[in-house]
C-alpha positions, 0 to 999 in steps of 0.5 A: 500500499502507499503511505500518505501524509496529509497537509496541515493546511489546505493546499491549492492544486493546479493541474499541469497543462494538457492534462485530461479533464476530471470526469463529470459523473465520477460518483453515484452519491449515497443517499443513505447508509449503504448498510442500515439505510439510515439517512442520518450520516455526517462528513467524517474526513477527506483524503488525497488519493492522487498517489494511488497507483490506479489514480488518473487525472481524470478522477478527483484527487480527493476522497470524502468519507462519511459516518452513519449516526445510526450504525456507525458505519464508515463509507465513502461519499459515493461509488464509481459510475461505470465510466469511472470504473473503466478508468480504474480498471485500465490496469492491474496492480503488480500484486494482483496479476495472476501468478504474481510471486507465486511461491511466496504467495502459496505460503500465505494462502496455505495459512488461510486455507488451514483456517477453513479446514476444520469446517470444510475439506473439499468441494467447490472453492469459489473465490470472488475477486481472485486477484493474483489467484494464489488462493485458488491455486493453493486450494486446488492443492488441498483438494478443492475444485477452484472457481474464480470470479473477477471484474477485470477481463484480462485477469479472467482470461489469464486464469483460464490459461492456467486451466482454472474455471474463471468468470468475468461477472458480478457475484450477484447474478452468478450461478453454480451447477452445485453449491460451493463448500467455500466462498472467499472474499479476500479484501473484496467486501469493502470494494462493493458499493452495497456489501449486503448484496455480495453477502446475500449472494454468497449465502445463496451460492453456499451449501448448508454449513458452507464457509465464508472466508473474509479478509479486510482492513480492521478500522478498530485495530490499534495499528489503524489508530496509530496510523491515523495519529501519524497521518499515515493511514493509506486506506483513507486514500484507497480509491477502490474502497468504499467502506471501512469496517471494524470487527463489531460492524462486520460481525453484525452484518454477517449475522444479519445476512445469515452467517455465524462468525466462528473464527477471528484472525490476523491476515498477512495479505495486507497491512492492518487486516483481519481474517474472519471465518463464518459459517452459513447458518 
């Protein structure tokens, strides 16, 4: 992740000559909290995202965050339009390229899979937003049947070349020939404009007693608070994120969507992240 510093005083930004104009319709603004639908929310903070690797001068360089007064959820002011997503998805971060750092990532993925094994040991493993696909490759070693979903067409085509079933499709409308035993959303839920939609889809696609594996940044951790105190928290300027969860808010959302959290852990994928195993109730 990129390490940010925030200026103490406002800074006037003047774009260089001949730069692309900022997209007119970049965001669809949230009119209510995307989790509880309360219309009582307030501005929380803003952050500069212009140093993010997926940033383009066609996008606004400032991200605005809000907090719901009813459920305390923290979310971005809006989510990208299709035109803005096309700009963000023009490229892929190196760490998200299929096959990236394959041997080292195998060890990270193995630790995640071993947390699942007490609850499921085989069947279809559906990875939503598979990124570098290490989790699917390693799940195959453990005897699972890997299936990947991703919204980047180039990633889907590359995974197919590795011989793994892959689909360029949103999980909301996705169908499986038989229910999955495991669905992973590793650093994915915070990218979804409406996380409940993704969780309801996962619940529909899982077999009874199936496992949901989720990882994401934990905004309630002491590390997060320390980064905030030092004006060095990269997640406020993470342009592909629409939400910041702490453990309590995530657990409440999982319960609302028909899941029972059974294990909490620290993720080794990215900074300040938590890893949660939940079972379909």
